[in-house]
N, CA, C and O of each residue as an XYZ file, in Angstrom:
924
protein
N     105.584    116.920    108.975
C     105.432    115.105    109.189
C     104.197    114.490    108.835
O     103.145    115.110    108.679
N     104.347    113.218    108.707
C     103.012    112.584    107.612
C     101.658    112.967    108.374
O     101.809    113.027    109.594
N     100.802    113.147    108.066
C      99.410    112.932    108.071
C      98.559    111.405    107.788
O      97.983    111.203    106.719
N      98.579    110.550    108.732
C      98.631    108.970    108.186
C      96.541    108.673    108.699
O      96.158    109.053    109.806
N      95.628    108.054    107.785
C      94.880    107.427    107.935
C      94.407    106.251    108.253
O      94.102    105.394    107.424
N      94.280    106.086    109.918
C      93.609    104.603    109.691
C      91.896    104.010    109.917
O      90.975    104.484    110.582
N      91.950    103.164    109.315
C      90.666    102.816    108.628
C      90.444    101.889    108.996
O      90.887    100.975    108.301
N      89.454    101.357    110.584
C      88.878    100.864    111.740
C      87.721    100.147    111.874
O      86.687    100.814    111.880
N      87.642     99.143    111.968
C      86.150     98.114    111.989
C      85.509     99.015    112.577
O      86.012    100.108    112.841
N      83.978     98.599    112.946
C      83.243     99.494    113.595
C      82.699     98.394    114.419
O      82.684     98.663    115.620
N      82.175     97.033    114.042
C      81.952     95.608    113.627
C      81.888     95.806    115.527
O      82.420     96.553    116.348
N      81.035     94.803    115.556
C      81.569     94.040    117.486
C      81.142     93.437    117.356
O      81.434     92.771    118.350
N      80.059     92.527    116.510
C      80.525     91.136    115.869
C      80.166     90.471    114.516
O      79.534     91.089    113.660
N      80.674     88.923    114.310
C      80.457     88.411    112.483
C      79.432     87.040    113.082
O      79.442     86.105    113.882
N      78.852     87.503    112.369
C      77.841     86.592    111.985
C      78.702     84.924    111.879
O      79.758     85.069    111.263
N      78.548     83.914    112.190
C      79.266     82.622    112.161
C      78.487     81.927    111.103
O      77.396     82.379    110.757
N      78.941     80.948    110.619
C      79.120     80.051    109.865
C      76.941     78.891    109.971
O      76.216     78.450    109.078
N      76.797     78.914    111.656
C      75.432     78.602    111.944
C      74.575     79.868    112.468
O      73.358     79.726    112.582
N      75.092     80.922    112.741
C      74.065     81.749    112.749
C      74.079     82.719    114.405
O      73.160     83.185    115.078
N      75.597     82.707    114.589
C      75.859     82.470    116.036
C      76.395     83.750    116.332
O      77.540     83.592    115.909
N      76.344     85.123    116.849
C      76.935     85.842    116.583
C      78.356     85.531    117.771
O      78.592     84.944    118.827
N      79.241     86.656    116.396
C      80.653     85.493    117.111
C      81.157     86.738    117.761
O      81.590     87.525    116.920
N      81.253     87.251    119.228
C      82.175     88.628    119.609
C      83.641     89.036    118.864
O      84.598     88.323    118.562
N      83.412     90.446    118.703
C      84.435     91.031    117.998
C      84.815     92.451    117.659
O      84.059     93.322    118.090
N      85.809     92.805    116.993
C      86.066     94.485    116.952
C      87.174     94.129    115.829
O      87.230     93.287    114.933
N      88.506     95.727    116.546
C      89.531     95.412    115.391
C      90.852     95.252    117.014
O      90.797     95.808    118.111
N      91.741     94.397    116.524
C      92.652     93.689    117.556
C      93.742     94.788    118.341
O      94.239     95.914    118.342
N      93.687     93.874    118.790
C      94.414     95.590    120.564
C      96.035     96.534    119.963
O      96.478     97.683    119.952
N      96.467     95.044    119.504
C      98.122     95.739    119.258
C      97.962     95.767    118.018
O      98.862     96.450    117.530
N      97.243     95.355    117.212
C      97.101     96.031    115.208
C      96.499     97.685    115.479
O      96.364     98.534    114.598
N      96.281     97.804    116.529
C      95.841     99.226    116.130
C      97.306     99.816    117.005
O      98.138    100.629    116.603
N      97.261     99.185    118.126
C      97.666     99.915    119.510
C      99.819    100.233    118.699
O     100.525    101.235    118.815
N     100.105     98.984    118.040
C     101.836     99.080    118.332
C     101.945     99.940    116.854
O     103.128     99.928    116.514
N     101.269    100.534    116.060
C     101.366    101.173    114.911
C     101.254    102.887    115.508
O     101.872    103.858    115.071
N     100.341    102.845    116.535
C      99.760    103.832    117.144
C     100.589    104.829    117.821
O     100.775    106.045    117.837
N     100.972    103.831    118.333
C     102.564    104.301    119.540
C     103.574    104.752    119.134
O     104.209    105.666    119.660
N     103.921    104.011    117.884
C     105.426    104.173    116.902
C     105.278    104.864    115.877
O     106.264    104.798    115.142
N     104.231    105.690    115.396
C     103.959    106.403    114.869
C     103.579    107.530    115.483
O     104.099    108.525    114.979
N     103.121    107.667    116.061
C     102.752    109.467    116.951
C     104.112    109.699    117.335
O     104.516    110.761    116.860
N     105.174    108.946    118.190
C     105.972    109.129    118.539
C     106.953    109.289    117.525
O     108.068    109.671    117.879
N     106.730    109.061    116.315
C     107.688    109.729    115.334
C     107.161    111.094    114.655
O     107.658    111.545    113.623
N     106.545    111.444    115.059
C     105.693    112.633    115.008
C     104.677    112.855    114.091
O     104.240    113.968    113.798
N     104.313    111.829    113.653
C     102.820    111.870    112.704
C     102.137    111.935    113.467
O     102.313    111.689    114.660
N     100.703    112.473    112.645
C      99.506    112.720    112.852
C      98.811    111.651    112.430
O      99.454    111.198    111.484
N      97.310    110.631    112.711
C      96.657    109.615    113.075
C      95.538    110.710    113.124
O      95.483    111.574    113.999
N      94.374    110.538    111.760
C      93.365    110.532    111.991
C      92.527    109.210    111.764
O      92.978    108.506    110.861
N      91.579    108.809    112.299
C      90.570    107.324    112.179
C      89.772    107.975    111.829
O      89.273    109.066    112.108
N      89.638    107.030    111.002
C      87.643    106.531    110.432
C      87.363    105.237    110.200
O      88.146    104.291    110.121
N      85.566    105.274    110.041
C      85.056    104.818    110.241
C      83.654    104.004    109.620
O      82.781    104.829    109.886
N      83.201    103.249    109.179
C      82.174    102.610    108.567
C      81.062    103.906    109.523
O      80.896    103.483    110.667
N      80.618    104.742    109.387
C      79.202    105.449    109.849
C      80.034    106.593    110.915
O      79.513    107.606    111.381
N      81.316    106.175    111.127
C      81.684    107.442    112.319
C      81.295    106.748    113.237
O      80.545    107.374    113.984
N      81.569    105.104    113.700
C      80.815    104.605    114.849
C      82.424    104.622    115.634
O      83.466    104.156    115.172
N      82.282    105.103    116.544
C      83.544    104.311    117.930
C      83.247    102.781    118.137
O      82.274    102.080    118.418
N      84.881    102.586    117.791
C      85.623    101.592    117.038
C      85.374    100.583    118.391
O      85.155    101.124    119.475
N      85.432     98.602    118.252
C      85.175     98.393    119.642
C      86.199     97.087    119.281
O      86.388     96.226    118.422
N      86.731     97.594    120.609
C      88.122     97.100    120.866
C      87.682     95.161    120.712
O      86.478     94.905    120.746
N      88.257     94.462    120.621
C      87.987     92.690    120.769
C      88.805     92.566    122.086
O      89.984     92.850    122.296
N      87.734     92.001    123.016
C      88.690     92.056    123.944
C      88.945     90.837    124.366
O      88.660     90.600    125.540
N      89.528     89.775    123.557
C      90.027     88.609    123.379
C      91.696     89.404    123.585
O      92.624     89.208    124.369
N      91.511     90.175    122.661
C      93.081     90.981    121.636
C      93.973     91.315    123.436
O      95.195     91.243    123.567
N      93.003     91.658    124.599
C      93.640     92.324    126.204
C      94.190     91.312    126.638
O      95.279     91.400    127.205
N      93.484     89.995    126.448
C      93.594     89.130    127.697
C      95.463     88.755    127.494
O      96.088     88.541    126.455
N      95.850     88.788    128.648
C      96.987     88.596    128.676
C      97.307     87.429    128.422
O      97.934     87.325    129.476
N      97.478     86.142    127.817
C      97.376     84.922    127.295
C      98.032     85.740    125.937
O      99.242     85.916    125.798
N      96.686     86.343    124.675
C      97.126     87.280    123.683
C      97.942     88.387    123.253
O      98.344     88.783    122.158
N      98.095     88.853    124.719
C      98.978     90.143    124.232
C     100.635     89.927    125.397
O     101.354     90.784    125.913
N     100.686     88.718    125.421
C     102.354     88.639    125.513
C     102.433     89.118    126.847
O     103.254     89.950    127.233
N     101.421     88.485    127.655
C     101.443     88.783    129.300
C     100.951     89.880    130.352
O     100.607     90.916    129.784
N     100.869     89.901    131.302
C     100.027     90.604    131.906
C     100.103     92.538    131.631
O      99.263     93.429    131.505
N     101.580     92.457    131.640
C     102.351     93.781    131.138
C     101.943     94.338    130.163
O     101.607     95.508    129.981
N     101.979     93.292    129.377
C     101.490     93.892    127.269
C     100.421     94.206    127.306
O     100.047     94.983    126.428
N      99.153     93.608    128.647
C      97.820     93.477    128.011
C      98.231     95.043    128.611
O      98.583     95.966    127.877
N      98.088     95.148    130.329
C      98.416     96.823    130.660
C      98.632     98.266    129.477
O      98.205     99.417    129.378
N      99.510     97.394    128.770
C     100.169     98.628    127.924
C      99.409     99.007    126.777
O      99.290    100.151    126.338
N      98.829     97.807    126.260
C      98.214     97.824    125.606
C      96.387     98.827    125.707
O      95.635     99.243    124.825
N      96.330     98.854    127.077
C      94.739     99.566    127.581
C      95.739    100.986    127.406
O      95.676    102.098    126.882
N      96.228    100.560    127.820
C      96.795    102.517    128.220
C      96.883    103.492    127.130
O      96.510    104.650    127.316
N      97.359    103.094    125.992
C      97.596    103.236    124.778
C      96.104    103.837    124.275
O      95.863    105.036    124.140
N      95.036    102.593    123.994
C      93.939    102.419    123.646
C      92.971    103.454    123.858
O      92.211    103.840    122.970
N      93.004    104.166    125.700
C      92.981    104.859    126.745
C      93.124    105.960    126.125
O      92.142    106.593    125.735
N      94.434    106.391    125.923
C      95.284    107.284    125.660
C      94.619    108.034    123.975
O      94.437    109.227    123.731
N      94.367    106.754    122.992
C      94.300    107.910    122.213
C      92.903    108.422    121.812
O      91.905    107.739    121.584
N      93.001    109.420    121.782
C      91.623    110.487    121.269
C      90.868    109.968    120.283
O      89.674    109.674    120.237
N      92.120    109.870    119.169
C      91.254    110.242    118.553
C      90.504    108.657    117.643
O      90.508    108.555    116.417
N      89.881    107.502    118.670
C      89.141    106.578    118.275
C      88.243    106.776    118.950
O      87.579    105.763    119.168
N      87.672    108.235    119.703
C      86.835    108.363    120.227
C      86.052    109.555    119.102
O      85.023    110.197    119.311
N      87.065    109.575    117.710
C      86.348    110.853    117.157
C      86.528    110.144    116.180
O      87.533    110.453    115.540
N      85.727    108.974    115.643
C      86.337    109.036    114.569
C      85.652    109.703    113.118
O      84.576    110.235    113.392
N      85.947    109.795    111.869
C      85.748    110.564    110.820
C      84.496    109.476    109.933
O      85.008    108.360    109.849
N      83.404    109.478    109.431
C      83.043    108.722    108.570
C      83.481    108.034    107.594
O      83.310    108.819    106.661
N      83.959    107.049    107.129
C      84.422    106.738    105.490
C      83.402    107.291    104.499
O      83.292    106.572    103.506
N      82.779    108.161    104.501
C      81.848    108.443    103.849
C      82.353    109.935    103.660
O      81.908    110.812    102.920
N      83.578    109.964    104.690
C      83.466    112.057    104.472
C      85.041    112.178    103.846
O      85.374    113.256    103.352
N      86.086    110.946    103.881
C      87.303    110.755    103.287
C      87.342    110.547    102.393
O      86.536    109.943    101.687
N      88.844    111.243    102.041
C      89.120    111.223    101.307
C      90.492    111.130    101.328
O      91.063    111.691    102.264
N      91.477    110.256    100.096
C      92.610    109.437    100.586
C      92.918    110.456    100.055
O      94.019    110.477    100.606
N      92.929    111.519     99.341
C      94.520    112.798     98.829
C      94.392    113.488     99.793
O      95.332    114.277     99.692
N      93.626    113.829    101.047
C      93.801    114.276    102.064
C      95.225    114.063    103.006
O      95.790    114.758    103.851
N      95.540    112.470    102.279
C      96.555    111.584    103.822
C      98.323    111.078    103.235
O      98.470    110.916    102.024
N      98.851    110.988    103.645
C      99.865    110.967    103.274
C      99.706    109.292    103.111
O      99.746    108.919    101.938
N      99.583    108.539    103.830
C      98.828    107.042    104.072
C      98.132    107.198    104.630
O      97.762    108.204    105.236
N      97.320    104.975    104.475
C      96.619    105.151    104.863
C      96.920    103.620    105.502
O      97.847    103.090    104.888
N      96.420    102.847    106.487
C      96.821    101.753    107.166
C      95.524    101.269    107.576
O      94.690    102.120    107.885
N      95.136     99.759    107.644
C      94.023     99.179    107.869
C      94.729     98.376    109.480
O      95.764     97.709    109.506
N      93.936     98.647    110.556
C      94.298     97.305    111.919
C      93.387     96.209    111.135
O      92.735     96.457    110.121
N      93.475     94.724    111.911
C      92.785     93.998    111.849
C      91.794     93.749    112.721
O      91.097     94.645    113.197
N      91.619     92.127    113.077
C      90.738     91.662    114.013
C      89.220     91.191    113.244
O      88.755     91.667    112.208
N      88.856     90.517    113.785
C      87.553     89.604    112.750
C      86.598     90.913    112.289
O      85.603     90.717    111.591
N      86.914     92.029    112.658
C      86.024     93.306    112.469
C      85.656     93.483    111.140
O      84.544     93.462    110.612
N      87.212     93.729    110.503
C      86.601     94.115    108.948
C      85.784     92.617    107.999
O      85.069     92.540    107.000
N      86.176     91.949    108.645
C      85.365     90.685    107.651
C      84.246     90.832    108.233
O      83.457     90.213    107.520
N      83.489     91.427    109.396
C      81.976     91.711    109.660
C      81.632     93.121    108.039
O      80.828     92.833    107.153
N      82.158     94.030    108.033
C      81.897     95.334    107.707
C      82.493     95.454    106.680
O      81.775     95.365    105.685
N      84.091     95.713    106.410
C      84.850     95.936    105.688
C      84.366     95.602    104.766
O      83.688     96.295    104.007
N      84.796     93.770    104.606
C      84.527     93.789    103.312
C      83.631     93.600    102.360
O      83.545     92.992    101.293
N      82.892     94.385    103.130
C      81.531     94.536    102.119
C      81.003     96.473    102.068
O      79.871     96.822    101.732
N      81.850     97.224    102.380
C      82.260     98.578    102.675
C      82.439     99.389    100.832
O      83.408     99.459    100.077
N      80.621     99.999    100.668
C      81.582    100.961     99.155
C      82.480    101.701     99.465
O      83.394    101.847     98.653
N      82.527    102.549    100.983
C      83.631    103.392    100.955
C      85.032    103.098    100.979
O      85.949    103.597    100.326
N      85.032    102.059    101.986
C      86.228    101.288    102.139
C      86.641    101.076    100.639
O      87.382    101.989    100.275
N      86.415    100.246     99.761
C      86.423     99.855     98.203
C      86.757    101.074     97.901
O      87.977    100.955     97.793
N      86.472    102.369     97.651
C      86.124    103.931     96.987
C      87.594    104.568     97.598
O      88.119    105.530     97.039
N      88.001    104.134     98.412
C      89.040    104.269     99.649
C      90.587    104.081     99.148
O      91.482    104.883     98.885
N      90.483    102.539     99.135
C      91.249    101.550     98.906
C      91.589    101.472     97.522
O      92.809    101.515     97.365
N      90.911    101.367     96.424
C      90.947    101.453     95.084
C      91.809    103.203     94.779
O      93.017    102.968     94.786
N      91.623    104.405     94.589
C      92.087    105.647     94.644
C      93.097    105.900     95.952
O      93.293    107.057     96.326
N      93.781    104.680     96.688
C      94.895    105.007     97.735
C      95.990    104.031     97.278
O      97.074    104.009     97.860
N      95.731    103.269     96.296
C      96.475    102.013     95.328
C      96.777    102.957     94.203
O      97.950    103.323     94.129
N      95.973    103.396     93.357
C      95.567    104.365     92.404
C      96.817    105.877     91.819
O      97.231    106.403     90.786
N      96.997    106.029     93.919
C      97.571    106.913     93.971
C      99.308    106.989     94.263
O     100.225    107.700     94.675
N      99.046    106.030     93.857
C     100.484    105.688     94.726
C     101.449    106.058     96.490
O     102.515    105.605     96.907
N     100.791    106.717     96.907
C     100.705    106.577     98.336
C     100.819    105.668     99.096
O     100.113    104.702     98.808
N     101.687    105.527    100.343
C     101.827    104.016    101.032
C     100.257    103.606    101.221
O      99.357    104.431    101.064
N     100.074    102.526    101.500
C      98.899    101.817    101.908
C      99.087    100.406    102.790
O      99.463     99.294    102.420
N      98.756    100.803    103.849
C      99.215     98.954    104.562
C      97.927     98.225    105.561
O      97.227     98.698    106.457
N      97.985     97.183    105.080
C      97.274     96.246    105.903
C      97.431     95.147    106.349
O      98.060     94.139    106.027
N      96.847     95.419    107.058
C      97.057     93.676    108.732
C      96.464     92.885    108.749
O      95.348     93.066    108.260
N      96.719     91.767    109.197
C      95.857     90.751    109.865
C      94.565     89.939    108.504
O      94.713     89.098    107.617
N      93.423     90.726    108.983
C      92.270     90.331    108.798
C      91.931     91.769    107.856
O      90.982     91.651    107.082
N      92.350     92.554    107.869
C      92.145     93.842    106.956
C      92.298     93.914    105.912
O      91.906     94.894    105.278
N      93.092     92.632    105.217
C      92.882     92.862    103.140
C      91.336     92.180    103.482
O      90.893     92.360    102.347
N      90.513     91.713    104.006
C      89.113     91.500    104.112
C      88.484     92.343    103.137
O      87.792     91.967    102.191
N      88.902     93.965    103.573
C      88.290     95.476    102.445
C      88.888     95.156    101.221
O      88.251     95.583    100.258
N      89.940     94.520    100.943
C      89.435     94.139     99.214
C      89.132     93.547     98.511
O      89.722     93.345     97.450
N      88.008     93.020     98.900
C      86.970     92.082     98.777
C      85.892     93.455     98.324
O      85.155     93.180     97.377
N      85.764     94.616     98.794
C      84.928     96.039     98.902
C      85.703     96.656     97.059
O      85.041     97.174     96.159
N      86.776     96.441     97.039
C      87.212     97.083     96.116
C      86.287     96.730     94.213
O      86.295     97.539     93.285
N      85.755     95.609     94.199
C      85.714     94.999     93.294
C      84.602     95.522     92.481
O      83.897     96.314     93.107
N      84.154     95.248     90.952
C      83.351     95.767     90.453
C      83.095     95.292     89.286
O      83.720     95.583     88.266
N      82.216     94.578     89.357
C      81.983     93.284     88.172
C      82.953     92.081     88.176
O      83.396     91.355     87.286
N      83.156     92.166     89.862
C      84.089     90.796     90.045
C      85.411     91.357     89.792
O      86.248     90.561     90.217
N      85.898     92.285     89.332
C      87.294     92.462     88.709
C      87.496     93.756     90.437
O      86.716     94.453     91.085
N      89.295     93.370     90.513
C      89.561     94.418     92.086
C      91.181     94.498     91.349
O      92.021     93.731     90.880
N      90.951     96.138     91.631
C      92.261     96.365     91.138
C      93.778     95.131     91.979
O      94.831     94.686     91.523
N      93.191     95.032     93.111
C      94.056     93.857     93.502
C      94.522     93.454     93.107
O      95.723     93.533     93.368
N      93.977     92.453     91.881
C      94.538     91.285     91.294
C      95.902     91.236     90.951
O      96.306     92.325     90.545
N      96.897     90.188     90.979
C      97.694     90.044     90.731
C      98.731     90.246     91.834
O      99.606     89.389     91.958
N      98.706     91.536     92.821
C      99.127     91.923     93.288
C      99.720     90.623     94.456
O      99.086     89.610     94.751
N     101.061     91.004     94.965
C     101.804     89.666     96.161
C     101.384     90.356     97.412
O     101.753     91.477     97.762
N     100.488     89.482     98.110
C      99.970     90.311     99.414
C      99.769     88.495    100.487
O      99.851     87.283    100.292
N      99.468     89.508    101.627
C      99.815     88.676    103.204
C      98.496     88.680    103.714
O      97.498     89.113    103.138
N      98.552     88.258    104.638
C      96.940     88.454    105.222
C      97.039     86.628    106.385
O      97.816     85.680    106.274
N      95.729     86.896    107.491
C      95.670     85.857    108.479
C      95.720     84.963    107.088
O      95.814     85.162    105.877
N      95.576     83.630    108.197
C      96.033     82.152    107.199
C      95.265     81.414    107.543
O      94.800     81.452    108.682
N      94.815     80.271    106.379
C      93.340     79.610    107.156
C      94.571     78.482    108.568
O      94.374     78.089    109.717
N      95.520     78.397    107.779
C      96.065     77.432    109.568
C      95.911     78.659    110.818
O      95.087     78.279    111.650
N      96.363     79.715    111.077
C      96.397     80.539    111.935
C      94.610     80.254    112.627
O      94.229     80.001    113.769
N      93.703     80.481    111.059
C      91.996     80.222    111.804
C      91.960     79.160    112.192
O      91.362     79.221    113.266
N      92.178     78.377    112.032
C      92.434     76.721    112.309
C      92.870     76.748    113.747
O      92.442     75.987    114.614
N      93.951     77.899    113.955
C      94.562     78.070    115.653
C      93.271     78.056    116.674
O      92.911     77.242    117.523
N      92.696     79.391    116.195
C      92.370     80.059    116.822
C      91.178     79.389    117.251
O      90.526     79.777    118.220
N      90.802     78.140    116.379
C      89.461     77.523    116.928
C      87.888     78.401    115.988
O      86.812     78.671    116.521
N      88.352     78.706    114.262
C      87.092     79.243    113.617
C      87.246     78.506    112.291
O      86.316     78.236    111.531
N      88.183     78.292    112.155
C      87.744     77.651    110.755
C      86.858     77.210    110.316
O      86.316     77.657    109.305
N      86.336     75.861    111.185
C      85.383     75.315    110.695
C      84.066     75.833    110.764
O      83.103     75.199    110.333
N      83.969     77.041    111.325
C      82.980     78.073    112.174
C      82.815     79.084    110.956
O      81.773     79.082    110.300
N      83.664     79.783    110.724
C      83.345     80.682    110.400
C      82.574     81.065    108.587
O      82.454     79.968    108.041
N      82.353     81.572    108.157
C      81.633     81.417    106.907
C      82.207     81.480    105.612
O      81.816     81.163    104.489
N      83.211     81.962    106.066
C      84.582     82.261    104.613
C      85.428     82.164    105.448
O      85.216     82.055    106.656
N      86.763     82.199    104.767
C      88.020     82.312    105.120
C      88.728     83.622    104.269
O      88.207     83.926    103.195
N      89.444     84.087    104.559
C      90.604     85.616    104.595
C      91.268     84.574    103.305
O      90.760     84.824    102.212
N      92.427     83.342    103.290
C      93.441     82.713    102.734
C      92.799     82.744    100.955
O      93.357     82.958     99.879
N      91.291     82.392    101.372
C      90.548     81.693    100.273
C      89.683     82.745     99.418
O      89.470     82.678     98.208
N      89.274     83.634    100.223
C      88.823     84.595     99.709
C      89.826     85.294     98.542
O      89.669     85.194     97.326
N      90.960     86.071     99.285
C      91.709     86.805     98.672
C      91.625     86.410     97.353
O      91.306     87.047     96.348
N      92.132     84.667     97.590
C      93.043     83.895     96.207
C      92.053     83.982     95.026
O      92.285     84.392     93.889
N      90.735     83.441     95.611
C      89.967     83.144     95.050
C      89.268     84.325     94.530
O      90.157     84.691     93.762
N      88.323     85.204     94.375
C      87.941     86.205     94.371
C      88.244     87.885     94.188
O      87.518     88.813     93.832
N      89.859     87.798     94.663
C      90.056     88.867     94.647
C      91.158     88.682     93.552
O      90.780     89.271     92.540
N      92.329     88.112     93.373
C      92.604     87.653     92.559
C      94.351     88.057     92.963
O      95.222     88.419     92.171
N      94.451     87.873     94.268
C      95.501     87.677     94.923
C      97.056     87.318     94.510
O      96.994     86.737     93.426
N      98.022     87.398     94.814
C      99.521     86.409     94.477
C      99.511     86.047     96.487
O     100.433     86.437     97.204
N      98.555     85.438     96.910
C      98.762     85.466     98.438
C     100.773     84.628     98.544
O     101.396     83.787     97.895
N     100.990     85.304     99.455
C     102.036     84.062    100.161
C     102.024     84.090    102.007
O     101.187     84.753    102.619
N     102.956     83.365    102.614
C     102.648     83.453    104.305
C     103.651     82.782    104.812
O     104.162     81.707    104.496
N     103.878     83.565    105.659
C     105.469     82.949    106.409
C     104.893     81.465    107.752
O     104.229     80.468    107.470
N     105.322     81.767    108.819
C     105.614     80.476    109.731
C     104.187     81.421    110.364
O     103.882     82.613    110.394
N     103.614     80.230    110.784
C     101.451     81.193    111.818
C     102.569     81.687    113.326
O     103.586     81.308    113.907
N     101.771     82.509    113.371
C     101.879     83.550    114.352
C     103.514     84.284    114.447
O     103.836     85.024    115.376
N     104.397     83.930    113.353
C     106.088     85.197    112.985
C     105.195     85.865    112.420
O     104.178     85.620    111.772
N     106.119     87.372    113.015
C     105.639     88.792    111.682
C     106.196     88.395    109.983
O     107.088     87.716    109.474
N     105.314     89.085    109.622
C     105.933     87.627    107.844
C     105.287     89.600    107.251
O     104.145     89.932    107.569
N     106.002     90.392    106.619
C     105.409     90.982    105.190
C     105.627     91.131    104.387
O     106.799     91.427    104.151
N     104.670     91.045    103.328
C     104.907     91.726    101.619
C     104.785     93.254    101.575
O     104.052     94.110    102.069
N     105.660     93.210    100.896
C     105.693     95.248     99.525
C     105.239     94.432     98.736
O     105.360     93.214     98.867
N     104.422     95.236     97.441
C     104.237     95.644     95.788
C     103.832     96.573     95.576
O     102.643     96.893     95.578
N     105.113     97.453     95.256
C     103.663     98.822     94.717
C     104.254     99.921     96.041
O     105.321    100.172     96.601
N     103.232    100.231     96.084
C     102.700    100.742     97.465
C     102.285    100.319     98.592
O     102.353    100.884     99.683
N     101.583     98.702     98.164
C     101.081     97.984     99.454
C     101.831     97.144    100.216
O     102.699     96.323     99.920
N     101.330     97.503    101.293
C     102.411     96.465    102.321
C     101.057     96.004    103.092
O     100.043     96.648    103.363
N     101.398     94.714    103.333
C     100.625     93.826    103.756
C     100.975     92.818    104.833
O     101.789     91.945    104.529
N     100.286     92.834    106.470
C     101.159     91.750    107.537
C     100.171     91.301    108.041
O      99.118     91.859    108.351
N     100.834     89.197    108.227
C     100.061     88.045    108.613
C      99.074     88.497    109.699
O      97.867     88.305    109.549
N      99.489     88.994    110.604
C      98.689     88.465    111.948
C      99.267     89.981    112.513
O      99.837     90.919    111.955
N      98.714     89.663    114.231
C      99.229     90.761    114.548
C     100.593     91.706    115.129
O     100.849     92.862    115.467
N     101.434     90.010    114.957
C     102.775     90.470    115.258
C     103.685     90.988    114.447
O     104.850     91.291    114.704
N     102.919     91.099    113.156
C     103.153     92.032    112.248
C     103.029     93.617    111.826
O     103.557     94.198    110.879
N     102.149     94.121    112.853
C     101.794     94.627    112.688
C     103.112     95.926    113.190
O     103.582     96.789    112.449
N     103.332     95.765    114.138
C     104.931     96.683    114.621
C     105.791     96.468    113.159
O     105.913     97.485    112.477
N     106.042     95.941    112.941
C     106.782     95.483    111.150
C     105.969     96.177    109.768
O     106.500     96.500    108.706
N     104.826     96.267    110.065
C     104.554     97.007    108.948
C     104.640     98.878    109.124
O     104.674     99.713    108.220
N     104.657     99.083    110.589
C     104.765    100.646    111.333
C     106.092    100.778    110.556
O     106.295    101.385    109.504
N     106.963    100.053    111.332
C     108.414    100.411    110.633
C     108.602    100.400    109.512
O     109.633    101.025    109.262
N     107.979     99.869    108.358
C     107.895    100.383    107.032
C     107.147    101.690    107.110
O     106.752    102.313    106.124
N     107.105    101.782    107.432
C     105.500    103.206    106.920
C     106.812    104.588    107.809
O     106.924    105.804    107.655
N     107.378    103.831    108.475
C     108.331    104.945    109.214
C     109.752    105.762    108.193
O     110.187    106.913    108.154
N     110.131    104.429    107.451
C     111.200    104.832    106.850
C     110.321    105.229    105.293
O     110.956    105.968    104.541
N     109.232    104.874    104.913
C     108.365    105.439    103.313
C     108.422    106.923    104.061
O     109.447    107.390    103.563
N     108.039    107.673    104.739
C     107.360    108.595    105.082
C     108.600    109.850    105.076
O     108.438    110.987    104.631
N     109.613    109.410    105.573
C     110.567    110.344    105.551
C     110.950    111.142    105.050
O     111.945    111.723    105.483
């Protein structure tokens, strides 16, 4: 079975335009749905974060309204609680992409705060993209592509990509307060060919070995795609 690296944000807040610290972290569904599906399929999951810090779940993602009801929230909590790998993450600086069969990045607003600026993330994503091995990135985690730029050029330039849209950011009430918007930065600074589905609906884009998902509900279909690729 495959060994899959989950690169998870270690951020606990994101500084907004007015200097306010917005509490965040990784989004529960985006970790838990793929973790459950891939481990049940027999794959080994390894987690890495910047500095090896323990990842912080965005508590908003565990609210019943965000998790498909009370039962959904309890299920997500249970998966996260039992995921021992989240309590002993590797340092991203120690990780070599060639040691893994696939790499997956869950979102939440956390990646906007740390993965977008992390040189080790940039190195890892650049290496994984060039290797031809699967690279799956969902929701806000494509912010990590910003860290791959050298002299303004990213290896992701021209790739077909999706991610959390400006309209979805508007609906969660952060668009006007955010220092930058993911959709805009991916198009303007990375040079991706950005596409999108209906807001909050699962939507996935595949271009060569890169698979991206638009929003939290896209995490499950990314996991399904990874399972098929890794067979």
